[in-house]
N, C-alpha and C positions, 0 to 999 in steps of 0.2 A: 504494500500500501504505502502513496505516494503521501509528502506532508500535504501537499493539497486536498489528496482526499480527507486524508486525518482530518487537516480544517472544517471541512465540509460536514462531515459526522453531524449529527443531532444527537443527543442524549440518548434516544433509545438506540441508536443505530450503536454509539459508543456499550452501554451494557451490553447489548445483545451480543457484541463482537469481543466483549472481553469476557465474557460467559464462557466462551472456547479456551482463553487463556488464563487470567489469572481467575476466573470463576473455576477454571475446571480443576486449578492448583487446589483452591482451595475447598471443594466438595474433597479430592483427594485423599488433603491430609485431613478435613473431619471424618472419611471412609477409615483414614488408618486410624486415627484417634479411635475411634469405634471399636475398633477389631483390637486393638489395645486393651482398652479396657475390656470387651469381653473376656479376654485370654488372662487377664490378673483374677475378673472373676472367676474365671472356671479355674485358676490355682488357687484362688480364698475357698470354695465351695469343694474342691478336691482337698484342699488342706484341713477344711472343717471336719472331712467325714475320716480321712485319713491323713494324718502329720505326714509318713513317710513315703506315702504315694509316689511315684517316680514324675517329675515335671520335666519339660524344658528346658532346655539352655538358652541363654540370650542369640548363640549364632554355636554353628556349626561345631562340636570339641575334637580335641585331638588325645583326650585324657580321659578316662571314666570312672577312673578310682586311682587313688594313690597307697602306699605305703612310705610314709615317712618317720625312717628313723634318726632318733635323737640323741646325743650323746651329748649328756648331759653335763655338764663341771667347766666345758670351754676346751676345746679341742688343742693341741696348741701345734697351730699353721705350719709354724715354723719348722719343727722337728718331722711334718706329715707333708705337708700339701706344698710348701713357697721356699725353695729351697734358697740360703741366703749364703754364700761365699764369702761377699764382705763382712756378714756379721763375723763371722769363725773368725777373720782375720783382727777383728778389730776386741777380740773377745778379753776379757780382763778392763778394757777401758770405758770411761765414762762418755757419758752420749752428751751431746750438744746441752747445754741450760734451754737453749730454746725450743727444746722439744717437749720437755717435761713442764716447761713454765705455765701454771695454772692447770697441770692438769692433776686429778683425783684419781687417788690409787687403791686398792684394795688393804694392801698390806705394805708394799716398796717404802722404805725409809728414800727418798729422794738423794739425801747429801750423800750418802755413802753407796749407793746401787753402780753396777757396771754393767756392761755387756755380756750375756751370755751366750756361748756360739753352739751350734749344734752339734754332737758326736756324731748322728746318724745320715748314712749316705744314701745320698738318692740316685737316680737310675729313671731311664728315657723309656717309657711302657710305651706298647701298643703301634701301628702304621701313625699313629698320630705324631709319637715322640713325648708325651707328654711328660715333664718331670714328677716322680714322685718315691716318699721314702721306703728304702728297701724294708722296712717295716710292715708293709703290706703290699707283698708281692701279688697275691690271689687278687685282689682288689685293683691293682695296679694292668694287670693281664685283661681287665674289661675298661682299661682307658678310652677304646675307640667308644662308649658305650656310654658315655655320661659327658658333661659339659661340667669344667671344673672353675669356679668361680672365685677367686681371687683377694678380689675388692669389697667384701662384705662390709657392713657397719653399722654398730648402732650406738644409742644415748646411754644403752645401761652396762654399768660396769660389775654390780653384782650379781650373784645366780637367780634367784626371784625374780625379778623386776625383769631380767634379761630372757627367762626362761618365757614370764608372762607376754614380751614383747614379741619373742618366735612364734609362740603361740597364738597368740591373741589380734597383738598388732599393737597392744599400748600396756603401759606398766604397770595399769590399774586392775586391782580389783573384780570381779563380774562383767566381764565380758568374754564371750565367744569364743571356742577354739576356732580354728582355719576347718579342722574337721565337721565342724559344728555347722559353719556356714556352709561348707558346702552342700553337708545332706539339706541343711533346710532349704538349700536354693535347687537341688538336683530331685532331692528323696532319694531312696535307699532301697534298689532292683531284687536287694533279700526280704524273701517273706519271712523264714525263719530264723537273721538273726541281726542283732543290731547294724545299723548304720555308720556307726563308728565304734572300732576297739580299739583297747588298749593294751599291750604286751610291756610288761616290765621284766628288767635286771639287772643285779650288781644291787646296790643300795637301792634304798626307796627313793624316790623320786623327792627332792628339797622341798619343793613347791604344794607337794600332795594331789588331789584334784583338781584343784585351782585350771592347773593348765590346760585340763581337758573339758571343763564343763561347757555348759549352755550359758552359761550367762540368762541376759533376760531375753534369748531366743525357746522357744518352749524346751521345758524339760526332756521329750523324746529324743533331743537330736545331742543329749551330750556322750563324752567318751564313756563307753561299758567297761571296766578294769575287768581283763578273765586273767585269774589267779594262777601262779604256778603252783599250787600244794591243794589239797581237796578239790573241795567244790572249785569250778573253773568259774564259774559265776558264784557271790555269797548270796546264799538263800536259796537258792535254783530248785533242790530239790525240795519234795514234798516232806513236811515235818513226822515225826511217826505218829502213826494213827490216823493221819488225812489219805484216804483212799484217793484216785483218780478220777471218780463220778464224783464225791465230795470236793474237789478241786474243781470240776465242768461248770458244777449247780451252782458253788460260791462266785466263780467271775461271772457266771450268765446274770446273777445279782449285781453284780457291784457294776457289770454293763450298762445294764436297764438302771440303777440310779443314777449313775453319773450322765446317762443321757439325758434322762428327764431334766436332769438339775442342767446342761448343756442348751437347753431348748430354751430354759428361763435365762442363765446370765450367757452364753455364749461367750465364756471361758475360752480361751485354745489351749489353757493346762489341761484343763479336764476332757478335751481329745485327745492330749497328749499322756494322759494320766489313762485313756480308755486303752490305745493303742499300747501301751507301755505293759498296761496286763495281760492283752492278749498276745504281745510277743512273748512276754515270759512266758509262756504256755506251751507255745510255739518250740520256744528256745529248751525245755527240757528234754524235746525228741533230739533235735538239730545239733544238740551243743556234744552230748556224749561222742556221736556219730564225727564230727568237726576234732575232736580232741584226740583219738584214735589214730595212730600213725601204723598200723597195721597193715595198713592196706598199700601203705609205700614201700614202693622198693628197698631193696636192700643197697641198691648202688645210689639211691636218690637219700636215702638216709646217712651212708657214707660221704658222699658229696657236702649236705650241711654239715655232716660232724655232730649229731644227736645225740652221739654217744663217747663224745670226746673226755680225755679230764684234764685239768690244769698243766698236768706234765712237770709238776714239782715248783711248778711257778706259785708264785705268794705274789699279793697287794695289799697296801694299805687302804683303798679309795674304790677300786673296781667291781668287791663283790668276792665271794671265797671260789672253791674248785670248780661249785655245781655251776658257778654262772657262765661256764664253757657251755654245757649241756643246755640250760635254758635258753640262755642266746640264738643258738642253734635251731631250737625246739621251737623258738620266738618265730623267728625268719621262717620257716617251714610251714607254721602256722599259718602267717602271713599270707603266703602265698595260697594256701586251703581255703582262706577267707576270704580274698578277692573270686578267688574261682567259685564262692556258691552267694557273690552277689554284695559283698561288705564294700562299702563304698569307701571308707577310709580306713587306714589300721597304723595306728603307732606302735612303734616300736622304741623304748625309751630301756636306755643303758646309760647307769650312775655308777662310780661315777669319775673324771676326765680333771679333775680339779687337782689339777699337782704342783703344787708351789713348793713343795721340797719331794725328793725319792724318784726325781721326773722319770729317768730310765728306766729305771727299775717297771714302776709301775703303767709307765704308756708301753714297755714288751708286753706286758702282762694284757692289757685291752686291745691294745693293735692284733696279738693271738686271738683273742677272744671273737674280735669283729668279721676278720680278715677273711676264712675260710668260709663263715654261714652268708656271708654279706654278697660273696662271690659266686657260691652257689644260688643262691637267689635269683640273683640276673642273670644266670646263663640257661635256667630252670625255666623263667618267664620267658623268654626266649625261645627257648626246645619246644615250648606248648602254646605259643603264638600267644601269650601273653602282652609282652614289651612292648610292643607299639601303642597299646590302652593302659596302660599303666604307667601313673608316676611313680618313680623312685627317688625319693629326698635323703638325704644326709646330712646333717649337718648342727651346730651347735648355738650355744647363744650367746659366745664371746670367743677369742683366740685366746694366747697367751702372750706375753712381753717379751720384746728382745731382752729386758734386762730380766738377769738373775731376782728373785726373791730373794731381799737379806734381812726380812720382819724378823725381828728379837727373840728368842725360843731355839732356832734353828740352830744354835754354836756356834756360827761363821761360816757353816758351808753352805754355799750356795747352789742346791741343787735341782732349783726349780724354776718357776716361771707363775707372774702373778696374774690378773684377769685383763683382756686386752681387745676393750671396744673399737678402735680404730681402726681396723683390721681385721678380718677373718676370713676362712675358706668353707665354703659348702660345695658342695657340687650335684646334678641332678640329671636324672637318666629315662628312656623310654617317655610313654607321654606325650611324643610333639617335640624333643627336648635334640638338640643339634649335638650328638657326643663329638666326641674327639678333640674338644676345644679348649683352650683357658680365657675365660674372659675376667680381664680389669691383672691391674700391676701396682705390687706395693713399693719402695721405695730398696734401698741397697740393703738397709738393714729389719726390712718387716713394722717399722713405726707407721707410718702413712699411706695412704692409697694415691697413687698417682696417676692413675689411669681406669676409666668406666667404672667410679663407685658405686656400688650396689645399696642399698638400705632396703633394711627389712622390711617397710611398706612398700617396694619395689619387687620384693623377693615374693610377698603376698600377691600383690597385683599379678605379676609372670601364671603364680601358681590356678590361681583365678581365672585366667586367661587360657591356658591350655585347658581347662576343665569344657570352656564355652561361655566363659560369664564376665560381663562388663565390671570392673568393683567396684566402677563408681556406678551402676546399676544397680549393686546387688544390695541393701540399705535394709532397716528393721526402725522400724521409730519405735518411742520409747522415752519415755517422759517427756514426749513433746519434740524429740530431737528424732531425725532420722542417722541411724549407727550404722558404720559399716567398717570393714575388716581392716581397712588403710586409713579410717581417719579421714583427715584433709588430703593425704598424699598419695603417694605409691606413683607409678609409672612403669609399663611393660617393657622388660629386658630384652625387646626383638634381638638381640645376639641369640637369647638363650633356643631360639625358636625354631625350628626346623622347614 
């Protein structure tokens, strides 16, 4: 249409013409809004009936389940994942005051602290040539399968706040764990097991259940702890004198009463309670089969090392001799759980908090985890589960290049303090581009010099791999829309395949 023709248009002509342009766009926008509202209403209705019902992601996912291996205490990246030859050259020397000025330490005495080199050798693994410690040879042989991030950083320099931040995205109590967020967003494919399961080895988690909770989300999304001894889940079995029929009629009565109350108050927590009771009943049948490894082949059991012992090794912090068997069994159980539809499995091992006796304790812990983790990665690949299963291994922070010289250690500097400014995690499977290193630290491992990745970025990327936009995944609580990444976070595109 020419300028002259536009000038000659009547008001009616213009509006009729615009209906095909701006009007058409407006109509499309309204229709799209209606579709979004209808979809959200369907989600809400489904959640009211069954909070764990499967729900669609925001976009096509790469990962549909996650195994999150958490090394509580702060793994020493300098001794395992981030080699620093220059640090070894400077061993025993003072660090420039400019680097420690205004820095808070958990225990280090700044005035007398000196640099501590690593006695552990590194070598290149896989076709990618990734440099890793020789203390993790089997994990190293899987280097082509995972991406190593050497530039993680956090604000927390003590354990419980750091663990809360890595699990929940904040140092505050009462926030949902990443596993709870994912199950809230996507539901659980499993009909007979929880959508979020926690397995532990070594010391008890220092933060207790605060890292695995559902926070302000409905309680059905909290992590369920499976124990290593006795009943797999506490109070799962019927008490003496209670028959299956009695249990059945009791659960039916509870369900009917809860449903009546739900119609009156529309409280989502009541729907969670109904779902939890019903799930517990189904778990009584499913859990014994899950925990029984008799159906696994001898080759599989040997690959994971479920019958290993400590080989004479001891530790102050990493657990007793049974930790070898427990951690191996947990890795195998994690694979069995995701096969049965569990959405998110935590394997939590404590403790890597090596303020002293670093070399001996680190050797113990590396021997605990190296064989089972490598077996898990290889097993997932052999069973066709690797591409859709995200495996994450990390800790709440790293360890200092300075030796821990706190009083009470007799003057022998044999460990490292907490270090939030630069540490390492790795991710594999589930849409992660393996065989690469992301980020770089300075020559002594103190600060990040390339591609920093904050905990919020880490969480944003995990959610992205599940097909979830971290800015859209929210929950309204006390008048505010909360999210896992709070008001920050960006997806680390380099991690994506």
